[in-house]
C-alpha positions in Angstrom: 9.5 4.0 30.4 7.4 7.1 31.2 9.5 9.1 28.8 8.9 6.6 26.0 5.2 6.7 26.8 5.1 10.5 26.6 6.9 10.4 23.2 4.5 7.9 21.9 1.6 10.0 22.9 3.3 12.9 21.2 3.4 11.0 18.0 -0.2 10.0 18.5 -1.2 13.7 18.7 0.8 14.5 15.6 -1.0 11.6 13.9 -4.4 13.1 14.9 -3.3 16.4 13.4 -2.2 14.6 10.2 -5.5 12.8 10.0 -7.4 16.1 10.4 -5.3 17.7 7.6 -5.9 14.6 5.4 -9.6 15.1 5.9 -9.6 18.8 5.1 -7.4 18.3 2.1 -10.1 15.9 0.8 -7.7 12.9 0.6 -9.9 10.9 2.9 -13.5 11.2 4.0 -14.3 11.6 7.7 -14.5 7.9 8.5 -11.4 7.1 6.5 -9.4 9.7 8.4 -10.7 8.5 11.8 -9.9 4.9 11.0 -6.4 5.9 9.8 -5.8 7.7 13.1 -7.1 4.8 15.2 -5.0 2.2 13.3 -2.0 4.4 13.5 -2.2 5.0 17.2 -2.4 1.2 17.8 0.6 0.6 15.6 2.6 3.3 17.5 2.0 1.5 20.8 2.3 -2.1 19.5 5.1 -1.9 17.0 6.7 1.6 17.1 6.5 4.8 15.3 9.0 3.7 12.7 6.5 1.1 11.4 3.9 3.9 11.2 6.4 6.0 9.2 6.6 3.3 6.6 2.8 3.3 6.2 2.9 7.1 6.1 5.4 6.8 3.2 2.9 4.6 1.3 0.2 7.3 1.9 2.4 10.1 0.6 3.4 8.1 -2.5 -0.2 7.2 -3.1 -1.3 10.9 -2.8 1.4 12.1 -5.2 0.6 9.4 -7.7 -3.1 10.1 -7.5 -2.6 13.9 -8.0 -0.2 13.3 -10.9 -1.8 14.4 -14.3 -5.0 15.0 -12.4 -6.6 17.0 -15.2 -5.9 14.3 -17.7 -7.4 11.6 -15.5 -10.5 13.8 -15.0 -10.8 14.0 -18.8 -10.8 10.2 -19.0 -13.3 10.0 -16.1 -11.0 7.8 -14.0 -9.7 10.2 -11.4 -10.1 8.9 -7.9 -10.1 11.8 -5.5 -11.3 11.4 -1.9 -10.9 7.9 -0.6 -13.1 6.2 2.1 -12.8 3.9 5.1 -13.2 1.0 2.7 -10.0 2.0 0.9 -8.2 2.4 4.3 -9.3 -1.1 5.3 -8.6 -2.8 2.0 -5.1 -1.3 1.7 -4.1 -1.1 5.3 -5.7 -3.8 7.5 -3.2 -6.5 6.5 -0.2 -4.2 7.3 -2.0 -3.2 10.5 -2.4 -6.9 11.5 1.3 -7.7 10.7 2.4 -4.7 12.7 0.4 -5.7 15.7 2.2 -9.0 15.9 5.5 -8.3 14.1 7.5 -7.7 17.3 6.5 -11.3 18.4 7.2 -13.2 15.2 9.9 -12.2 12.8 8.3 -13.4 9.6 5.4 -11.0 10.2 8.0 -8.2 9.7 8.4 -9.5 6.2 4.6 -9.7 5.9 4.3 -6.1 7.0 6.8 -4.9 4.4 5.3 -7.2 1.7 1.7 -5.9 2.2 2.8 -2.2 2.1 5.0 -2.8 -0.9 2.0 -4.4 -2.7 -0.3 -1.5 -1.8 2.3 1.0 -3.0 3.1 -0.8 -6.2 -0.5 -1.3 -7.1 -1.5 2.3 -6.4 1.5 3.8 -8.3 1.0 1.3 -11.2 -2.6 2.1 -11.4 -2.3 5.9 -11.1 0.7 6.4 -13.4 0.4 3.3 -15.7 -2.9 4.6 -17.1 -0.9 7.3 -18.9 0.3 4.6 -21.3 -2.1 2.5 -23.4 -2.6 -0.7 -21.4 -3.3 -4.3 -22.2 -5.4 -6.8 -20.4 -3.2 -9.1 -18.3 -5.0 -12.3 -19.3 -5.2 -11.9 -23.0 -2.8 -9.0 -23.8 -5.4 -7.3 -25.9 -5.3 -3.5 -25.9 -7.9 -1.9 -23.6 -8.8 1.6 -22.6 -7.0 3.2 -19.6 -8.7 2.4 -16.3 -9.9 -1.1 -17.3 -9.9 -3.6 -14.5 -7.0 -6.0 -15.0 -5.1 -3.8 -17.3 -1.3 -3.5 -17.2 1.4 -1.5 -18.9 5.2 -1.5 -19.0 5.1 2.0 -17.5 2.8 0.9 -14.7 4.9 -2.2 -14.0 8.1 -0.1 -13.9 6.8 2.5 -11.5 5.3 -0.3 -9.4 8.7 -1.9 -9.0 10.2 1.5 -8.2 7.5 2.1 -5.5 8.2 -1.4 -4.0 11.9 -0.6 -3.9 11.3 2.7 -2.1 9.4 0.8 0.6 12.2 -1.7 0.9 14.9 0.9 1.3 12.7 2.9 3.7 12.1 -0.2 5.8 15.9 -0.6 6.2 16.6 3.0 7.0 13.8 3.0 9.5 15.4 0.0 11.3 12.4 -2.3 10.7 14.7 -4.8 9.1 18.5 -4.7 9.4 19.6 -6.3 6.1 19.2 -3.8 3.2 19.3 -6.5 0.5 16.8 -8.7 2.3 14.5 -5.7 2.8 14.7 -4.8 -0.9 14.2 -8.4 -2.0 11.1 -8.8 0.2 9.6 -5.5 -0.9 10.3 -5.9 -4.7 9.3 -9.5 -5.0 6.2 -9.2 -2.8 5.1 -5.9 -4.3 5.5 -7.1 -7.8 3.7 -10.4 -7.2 1.0 -8.7 -5.2 0.5 -6.1 -7.9 0.1 -8.6 -10.7 -2.3 -10.6 -8.5 -4.4 -7.4 -8.2 -4.4 -7.1 -12.0 -5.2 -10.8 -12.5 -8.1 -10.7 -10.0 -9.3 -7.5 -11.6 -9.4 -9.1 -15.1 -10.9 -12.4 -14.0 -13.3 -11.6 -11.2 -13.8 -7.8 -10.9 -14.7 -7.3 -14.5 -17.4 -10.0 -14.0 -18.6 -8.2 -10.8 -17.7 -11.2 -8.6 -15.5 -8.9 -6.6 -15.3 -5.1 -6.2 -12.1 -3.0 -6.1 -11.8 -3.1 -2.3 -12.0 -6.9 -2.3 -9.3 -7.1 -5.0 -7.0 -4.7 -3.1 -7.4 -6.7 0.1 -6.6 -10.0 -1.6 -3.6 -8.5 -3.3 -2.2 -7.2 0.0 -2.8 -10.6 1.6 -0.8 -12.1 -1.3 2.0 -9.6 -0.8 2.1 -10.4 3.0 2.2 -14.1 2.4 5.1 -13.7 -0.1 6.9 -11.5 2.4 6.4 -14.0 5.2 7.7 -16.9 3.0 10.7 -14.8 1.9 11.6 -14.1 5.5 11.2 -17.7 6.6 13.5 -18.9 3.8 16.1 -16.3 4.9 16.0 -17.5 8.6 
């Protein structure tokens, strides 16, 4: 017991170092980095470090997707560099909640995977999909890259790939023992959640009824719900 506690504290210290590096690398602002560390430490002690590794994978994929074609995105005026605590909350609070209770209720494991798969799919689709001329999800009319609610075949493809990576990682990390179930939960939840993000962006965000953080939060909630339902149907 004491050895496990020491190991967990060791991971917590590493997480603090990672949060510090994230801040100095301008990936997150100060409050975003602090919030990430606090949420991560709670996940380590409530669910386990493997759950935190899955969230860390989302962060790595998001950073890579954001940095991809950075100069081109800057030319378009749609490059999103440093993220804030609002971004951490909107993309991570659902996964954090699922992790806090996942060890007590199996469907929350599916909700955890679904929420992370959604956040990953949405970020990758948004950051890489803008390299292709997109269309508005509600009308299919061509719009400029970066338009709220815009989708593209490239973005959809990389979003599904991102979801699949999360599903495979969840299996290899031992969060879920059935690889096919893990993939199914991640891909279905991530895809539905990603499309929900685009739909809300087209219908509500473009009219200023919601902002980007609200849309991201509702999308991850959708992904979590789909993940929970998928897990219940499997039980």
